[in-house]
C-alpha positions in Angstrom: -26.5 -28.2 -19.2 -27.5 -24.6 -19.3 -25.5 -22.0 -17.4 -28.1 -21.2 -14.7 -28.5 -24.8 -13.9 -24.8 -25.3 -13.7 -24.5 -22.4 -11.2 -27.3 -23.9 -9.1 -25.7 -27.3 -9.0 -22.2 -26.1 -8.3 -20.6 -27.6 -5.1 -19.7 -24.0 -4.2 -23.4 -23.5 -3.3 -22.5 -25.9 -0.4 -19.7 -23.6 0.6 -22.1 -20.6 0.6 -24.7 -22.5 2.7 -22.0 -23.6 5.2 -21.0 -20.0 5.6 -24.6 -19.0 6.0 -24.9 -17.1 2.7 -21.3 -16.9 1.7 -18.4 -14.5 2.4 -20.4 -11.4 1.9 -19.5 -7.9 0.6 -17.0 -6.0 2.7 -15.5 -9.2 4.1 -12.1 -11.0 3.7 -11.8 -14.7 3.2 -8.5 -16.6 3.4 -7.6 -20.0 2.0 -4.5 -21.4 3.8 -2.3 -24.4 3.0 1.2 -25.4 2.5 2.8 -24.4 -0.8 1.6 -26.5 -3.8 -1.4 -28.0 -2.0 -4.1 -26.2 -4.1 -4.8 -22.7 -2.9 -4.7 -21.2 -6.4 -7.0 -23.9 -7.8 -9.5 -23.2 -5.1 -9.4 -19.4 -5.6 -9.7 -19.8 -9.4 -12.7 -22.2 -9.0 -14.4 -19.7 -6.7 -13.6 -16.8 -9.1 -14.9 -18.9 -12.1 -18.1 -19.7 -10.3 -18.6 -16.0 -9.6 -18.0 -15.2 -13.3 -20.5 -17.8 -14.3 -23.0 -16.0 -12.1 -22.4 -12.9 -14.2 -20.2 -11.2 -11.6 -17.0 -9.2 -12.3 -13.7 -10.4 -10.9 -10.3 -8.8 -10.4 -7.5 -11.3 -9.8 -4.4 -9.8 -8.1 -1.3 -11.9 -8.4 1.9 -11.4 -6.6 3.7 -14.0 -8.8 6.6 -13.0 -11.0 4.4 -13.5 -14.1 0.7 -14.1 -14.8 0.8 -16.7 -17.7 0.2 -19.5 -15.3 -2.8 -17.7 -13.8 -4.5 -17.5 -17.2 -3.8 -21.2 -17.7 -5.5 -22.0 -14.3 -8.6 -20.2 -15.5 -8.6 -21.9 -18.9 -8.0 -25.4 -17.4 -10.7 -25.0 -14.7 -13.3 -23.6 -17.1 -12.6 -26.4 -19.6 -13.0 -29.0 -16.9 -16.2 -27.5 -15.6 -17.6 -27.4 -19.2 -16.6 -31.0 -19.9 -17.7 -32.3 -16.5 -21.2 -30.7 -16.6 -21.7 -30.5 -20.4 -22.1 -26.7 -20.5 -24.2 -25.6 -23.5 -22.5 -23.1 -25.7 -19.3 -23.3 -23.7 -17.2 -21.2 -26.1 -19.8 -18.3 -26.1 -19.9 -18.5 -22.3 -16.1 -18.5 -22.1 -15.8 -15.4 -24.4 -18.4 -13.6 -22.3 -16.9 -14.3 -18.8 -13.3 -13.4 -19.7 -14.6 -9.9 -20.5 -15.7 -9.7 -16.8 -12.2 -10.7 -15.5 -9.1 -8.5 -15.0 -5.7 -9.8 -13.9 -3.3 -7.4 -12.2 0.3 -8.3 -11.3 2.4 -6.8 -8.5 5.5 -7.5 -6.5 4.8 -7.3 -2.8 8.3 -6.1 -2.0 7.9 -3.0 -4.2 4.3 -2.0 -3.6 2.3 -1.3 -0.4 -1.1 -2.4 0.5 -2.6 1.1 0.0 -1.0 1.3 -3.5 -2.6 -2.0 -4.4 -5.9 -0.8 -3.2 -5.6 2.5 -5.2 -4.9 0.4 -8.3 -8.0 -1.7 -7.8 -10.1 1.4 -7.0 -8.8 3.0 -10.2 -9.8 0.0 -12.2 -13.2 0.1 -10.7 -13.8 3.8 -11.0 -11.7 5.0 -13.9 -11.8 1.8 -15.8 -15.6 1.4 -15.3 -15.1 -2.1 -14.1 -17.7 -2.9 -11.5 -15.9 -5.5 -9.6 -17.8 -7.8 -7.2 -15.0 -10.1 -6.1 -11.2 -9.5 -5.8 -8.9 -12.5 -5.6 -5.4 -11.8 -4.0 -3.2 -14.7 -4.8 0.4 -15.2 -3.6 0.2 -12.6 -0.8 2.9 -13.2 1.7 1.5 -12.7 5.2 5.0 -12.8 6.6 5.7 -9.6 4.8 2.5 -8.0 5.8 1.1 -6.5 9.1 -2.3 -6.7 10.8 -2.7 -3.0 10.1 -2.2 -3.6 6.3 -4.8 -6.3 6.2 -7.1 -4.1 8.3 -6.7 -1.5 5.5 -7.8 -4.1 2.9 -10.8 -4.8 5.1 -11.7 -1.2 5.2 -11.3 -1.0 1.4 -13.5 -4.0 0.9 -16.2 -2.4 3.0 -16.0 0.9 1.2 -16.0 -0.7 -2.3 -18.6 -3.3 -1.3 -16.6 -6.2 -2.7 -15.6 -9.7 -1.4 -11.9 -10.2 -0.9 -10.3 -13.6 -1.1 -6.6 -14.2 -0.1 -4.4 -17.2 -0.2 -1.9 -17.8 2.7 1.1 -20.1 2.4 1.8 -22.0 5.6 5.1 -23.7 6.3 5.1 -27.4 6.7 6.5 -27.1 10.2 4.1 -24.3 11.2 2.4 -24.5 14.6 -1.2 -23.7 15.4 -2.7 -21.5 18.1 -3.6 -23.3 21.3 -7.1 -24.9 21.2 -7.4 -23.7 17.6 -6.8 -24.9 14.0 -5.6 -21.4 13.1 -1.9 -21.3 12.0 0.2 -19.1 14.3 1.2 -16.8 11.5 -2.5 -15.9 10.9 -3.5 -15.3 14.5 -2.6 -11.6 14.5 -4.7 -11.1 11.3 -7.8 -12.8 12.6 -9.7 -9.6 13.5 -9.8 -8.7 9.8 -10.6 -12.2 8.5 -14.3 -13.2 8.3 -13.8 -16.7 6.8 -10.7 -19.0 7.1 -10.6 -22.2 5.1 -7.7 -24.7 5.6 -6.7 -27.2 2.9 -5.7 -30.6 4.4 -4.0 -33.0 1.9 -4.8 -36.7 2.1 -3.5 -39.5 -0.2 -6.0 -39.0 -3.1 -7.7 -35.7 -2.3 -7.5 -32.4 -0.4 -10.1 -31.7 2.3 -11.5 -28.2 2.8 -11.9 -27.4 6.5 -13.8 -24.3 7.7 -11.7 -22.9 10.5 -13.4 -19.6 11.0 -17.0 -18.8 9.8 -17.6 -15.1 10.6 -18.3 -15.1 14.4 -19.7 -18.6 14.6 -17.8 -21.1 16.8 -17.3 -23.8 16.0 -18.0 -23.7 12.3 -19.7 -26.6 10.5 -17.9 -29.1 8.3 -17.9 -28.1 4.7 -18.0 -31.7 3.3 -16.0 -30.5 0.3 -12.8 -31.7 -1.2 -10.5 -30.6 -4.0 -9.6 -33.2 -6.6 -5.9 -32.5 -7.4 -6.2 -34.2 -10.8 -9.1 -32.1 -12.2 -8.5 -29.0 -10.0 -12.1 -28.7 -9.0 -13.8 -28.4 -5.7 -16.4 -31.2 -5.3 -18.9 -32.5 -2.7 -17.6 -35.4 -0.6 -19.3 -38.7 -1.2 -20.0 -41.3 1.4 
């Protein structure tokens, strides 16, 4: 399959359609789930899809090291190539990794504005025209609504899409009459799109909790296969 056709047939086009065109520049999207459910796989699949479209991605990780992040990208690209029979996969691989930068920070030693300055420096001084920034491993318990609002302002100024992951405790409660975890409620004004991952026996369902200002959002009809790490369309 040629690259353009693969992009058109990607199940992530369903995600964009469900969000009425996608997350959009200047906006923040959050994928929430318990630890180990599949947040990083979803974020890396979204990032890889953007890379296949010819866009530039900065992946910010707050993990202690980034080796596993690179492995996620390699595994997911390999699975996409195998599953869809991507023509010239190695040439495509070599091209898209040039459009990806991975940055590593520790949240307890760096502030939100400092992270933003590092990204801005990469974009301006490094001549890296980022379209999407992935922020993985961000601890909302260590953050504040004001800090996320600062990221929102940064996204608007830089005209980028910002995707965060949010770990939710197993015993976490939800806001009344809402599927929003209590921990994320104070941050909602800065979040345009919120997707929750709900694990079932053989798959993980993607549930659209917030879709910009639309209430209620539509069902995504998407699932994450924990074995191949890819987001796929649900089948009847």
